[in-house]
N, C-alpha and C positions, 0 to 999 in steps of 0.2 A: 562185724560185718553189717549187722542191722543198722548200726548207727551211721556207717558209711553210706548205705543206701538212702537213709533219711537225709543225710547231708547233701547227697547228689540230687535228690528230689527237691529239697528245699532251695538248692541253687538253680535248678532248672526253670522254676517259675520266675525267678529274678532275671534270667537270661531273656525269657519271653517279654518281660516288662521292658528291658533294655531294647530289644528288637522293636517293640511297640513304640517306644519313645523315639528311636531312630526313624521309624516309619512316619511318625507325626512330623518329625523335622524334615524328612524328605518331601512329604506332601506339602508342608508349609513352603519349602524352598521352590517346589514345582509351581505352586500357586503364585508365589512372588515373581517367578520368571515369566509366567503367562501374563500377569498384570503389567510387568515392565514391557514386555513385547507389545501388548495392546496399546499401551499409552504411547510408545514410540511410533506406532503406525498412525495413531490419531494425530500426533504432532506433525508428522510428515504431510498429512492431508491438509492441516491448517496452514503450514508453510507454503504448500503448493497453491492454495487458494489466495494467499497474500503475496502474489508475485508482483515485483516492481516492474513497471512499464517504462521503457526509456522514452525520452522526449528531448526536443531541442527548444530552448526558449527563443521566440522570435523577437528580434531587436530592431529598433529604428522604424517603428510604425506609429501612427496616431489613429485614434478612433474618431469616426465621422459622426455617428449618432449621439444622442443624449439619453442615457439610461437613467431612470429614476429610482431604480433599486438594484442591488447586486445581481448580476446576470451571468449565467454560463451559457456560451454559444458554442455549437459545433458547426464548423464551416467546411464543406467538402469540395468546393470548386473555386477557381480563380474569380469568375464574375461575382459570385456571392461574397467572396472576401473583399473585393474592391468596393462593394456597396457599404461595407462596414469600416474598412481601414484604408488609409493612404500611407505612402512611404514618407518617412521623415529622415531622409538621408542627409549627410553632411560630409564635407571634404575632410580628409585625413584618415588616420588609422581607426578602424571600427566604425566608419561612417556609413557603410553600405547596410541596407536592410537585409535581414536574414532571408535567403532564398527558400521558397516553399514549392516543392514539386507535388502538385495536387493529384498526380497519377499514382504516387506511392504514399502520400501522407494527407492528413486533414488537420484542421486547426481546432483546438479548444481554447476559447478566449474567456477570460474572467474579467468582467467590467464592473466597476463600481460607479455610483452616481458622482456628478461633479462635486468638487469640494474646494473650499478656500484654505484648507489645511495641507501643509506639506505631508504627502503620504508616500511611504515606501511600501511597495507591493511586489512580491516575487513568488514564483512557484517553487515548492520544495520537493514534492514527489507526486507520482501518479501510480496508484496501486490497484491491481486487479483483486477485488475482494471476493467476489463469487461470480458465477456464470453471468456474463454480460453486464458487469457492474464495475466501474472504475471510481476510485476516491481520490480527489485531488486535494493535496495539502499545500498550504501557502503561508507565507509570512506577511504580516501587515503591521506597520507602525505609523501612527499619525503623529505629526509634529506640530510646529508653530503655525499660527495663522498667517496667511499670505494676503497680498493686496489683489490677487487674481485667482481664478479658479482653474483647476485642471481635472481631467477625468482619469483616475488611476485604472490601469488594466495591465494584464499580461497575456501573452500568446504562447501556447504550447503547440509545437509541431509534433504530431504523433503518427505512428505507422497506421496506414489505412485498415489494417486487420482489426482495429478496435473501433471502427466507425460506428457499428451498431450497438455499442455498449452505452448504457446510461452513465452519466457523470454526475457525481455529487461532490460537495465541498466539505472540507474539514480544516479549520483554522489551526 
């Protein structure tokens, strides 16, 4: 009987060690779950701050001024727009200039200096990065030399809710 009691006592500490190991595993699992949940909520905040902003590309306009360096312009009214751009309409399908309702929208124009190289320039995206900040991404490809100059630009028609936002470029 004495040896049985000794066996039970010697087994009891081993059970405590197993319980302790299970507690370690449980605490580790609990810590991993908290870390996972925290990282998910951080990701959600990051995604919300990188919100895509919809826009329409303005077609069939020409720029009146002569910019000497790449320029981002925000234009909020029809008279202001008409000082910078004219309509370049033509007959046929797709020949009308894109209509702009300045009561609901404003224009972000990206204008490059005149060039004698064939230049393809178009907007890709407009993203809200943080409070009151938009990042405009665009595609640009310079081609062969031409015998004349052009002034590459594009026009983005954007909801007026973003008028007070700063706009920066990213190629």
